[in-house]
N, C-alpha and C positions, 0 to 999 in steps of 0.2 A: 504494500500500500504506500502511496505517496506520503512523504514526510509531512507535508502541509495538511493533508487530510487527517492523518493521525493526530496532529496538533489541534486541528479543529475539533475533533471528537473529544480529546482530552480537555480542551477549554470548555466545551459545552457541558460535559458531564460533571465537571468540578465547579462550574459557575452557579449551579442551582442545587438545592437539596434533592430534588426529584426531577428526572428527565425521562421522557418516554419518546422513543422513535416509533411512530405509529402511522397508520393509514387514516388520514383525515386529521381532525382536531378534537380536543377533549369535548367540545360542545357538539361536534358533528363527526363522530367516528365513522369510518367508511368500511369497517369490517367487524364482525362479531368478536374477534379476539382483541382488537384494539378497544372496543366498547367494554369488554369484560375487565381488562386491565385498568381502564379509566374508572370504571365503577368501583373497583376495589380500592383504588387510590383515593377517590372522592369520599368513600365511606370512612376513611381515617383522616379526612380533611387535609390531605397532602397538597402542598403548593406545587402544582404541576406545570413544569416547563415542557415544551414538546417540539418535535420536528416532524412535520408532515412529509413523509417519504414519497407520497404521491406527487408532490411538487418539487422534489429534490432527488433526482435519480442517483446523484453522486452519494448522497447519504444512504439511500436504500441499499445500494450494493456495498458501500464502504463500511457501514456500521456492522455488517455481518462479519467482515474480516476483522475489524477492530475488536469485537467482543468474542469472536470465534463461536458465534451462535447463528444458525442458518435461517431463523424466521423473524418476522415482524409481528407484533410489537416487541420492543426491547426496553426494559425498564432499568434505569440506573438510580441508585439511592446512595447519597453520600459519596458520589464519585465512583461507586463500584457497581459492576453489572450484577443485577439480581436475577433476571430471567425474563420469560415471556408471560403471557396471560395466565397459564395454568399455575405457574410457580407463585406469581403475585397473588392470585386468588387463594391458593393454599396458605400463604403467609397471612393473609387477611383473616381467613377462617380460623387459623390457629391463634390469632392475636399478636403474632410477631410483627406484622406489617406496621402497626401503629408505633411500636417501639423503634423500629428501624427509621421510620420517617421522623419521629421526634428527635432521635439522636442526630440525624442528618441536618435537621432544621437548627438545632442547638449549635452544632458544629459550624454551620454556615454563618450564624449570627455572631459567633466568636471571632470570625476573621476580620 
């Protein structure tokens, strides 16, 4: 992957407590998996930053290389890759998602 693209993703995922690379937007998800991930994040009141990969082909392909994960959506919390829809929903159902988001928000506010 190009160095500048890698730097772009590094900057995006560390600039916000929660970032989702998704199809569509949090208000208008364009696939069920993106919708499911957004619903779980919204349920814990996560501040969601997003990249709409449908409008950014470079991000669509590049983020898969960056995270070494083949599918969209991709969720990053606290600068770390967490997973896709299924993993985020499992974390929400177990109660762990709220803690991850809170830690990421607190860490971002300390910067």
